[in-house]
N, C-alpha and C positions, 0 to 999 in steps of 0.2 A: 518432483515437478519445484523444488524449493527454489527460491531466489533466482528465478528466470525473468520476472519484471523488474526488481528492485534487488541490492544487496541488504546484507545484514547491518552494515555500517550505516546505509540511510534510515535504516528502521530506529536504529539506537540514534542516531542524529536527530530525528525529528519527535523523539520522545523527551527530547530536552536535556539540561545538564544535570536535573536532579532524578533521572530515572534510577529505580535500582540498579546498582550494579551488578548485584546477583543474578538478577533477571535478563540484564542484558548481555552478560556474559554467558549465557546458557544456549549453547546452539540448538538444542531441542526445544526451548521457548520460541525462540527466535524463528527456527524451521516450521513451526507449528503455526505460528501468527502468519509466516509469509505463504505457507499452504492455503491458508485460509482465507488470506486476502486475493491470491491469485485467483482462486476458486469463485469467490464473491464477484469478483470483477468479469469472470469470464460470463457465472450466471446471469448478472444483472443486465450485463451488454449482449447475451446470445450469440456470443461469439468466444470461438477457443484461441484465446492470443497466445497461450503458451505452445501448441502446436505449429501456430502459423508465426512464431515470433520472428523469424528468419526474412520474413515477406513483408515486415513492417518499415517503412523507409526511417532511417534513422533520426531524422529530425522530430519524428513523432513518437520514439520511444520515451523520450522524458514524460508525456502524459501519463502511460503507462506506471512507468516507476513512482511518479508522485502519486496515484491512486494505491497502488501496492504500498508504496512506504509509508503511507499516511494510516491506511487502515491499519497495517500491522502495528505501527508505533501507537495508536490510540488501544490497542490491544496490549501490547507490553506496559502502558501506563496503566490501564485500569486494571491489570494483574497485580500490580503492587505500587500503591502510592504513598507508601511509607517515606519516600526519601524528599516528597515536596514540602515545602514548607508550609502550605495547608492544603486540604482536600480541593479548595476551589482553583487553586495554582495547577493541580492536576489536572481537573477536570478542564480548566481551560484549555490544556494541550490536547486533551480527548478531544474536545470541542473542535477546537482548531485543526486538526487533523482530519476528522470526520468531515468537516465543511469540504476541505480539498479534495478528499476522496469523492464526495457527492457530486462536487461540479467536475472533476475528471470523467467519473463516470457517464454523468449527462452528456459531457462531450462524444465518449466511445459508444453511446447508445445511438448517435445518428448516423445513418447509413451514408450521407455525403461526407462525413469525417473519415468512417471506415475507409471508403474507397479512395480517398485522399491520402490515408495514410499506409495503403497497399494492402488492406484487407481483402481478400475474396472469401469467396464461400459463405457469406454473413446471410 
């Protein structure tokens, strides 16, 4: 299930320049956070975006990518904040990514948006 909605590179990018290089280089950690993000999106929106990904219109896939990479990046930052200049800097990155995640999920919950995206069987 990993990396259907976003890439590992997008996760690391959104975690910021000071993300832990050890955590960012760990395929297992990135895969775990990707899986968690994808599952959370499906649960919160009550739609299986992973199984139905190929039916989603290309112009809407970035919304899914933004939600998944933002959530996973927040988890990556929270996993190890030692690289950030202050804890507040790391928390800002987490908050920014969670805000983007929540806004994307709010859109994805709307039936009219799902229909426009090509999502069926909701």
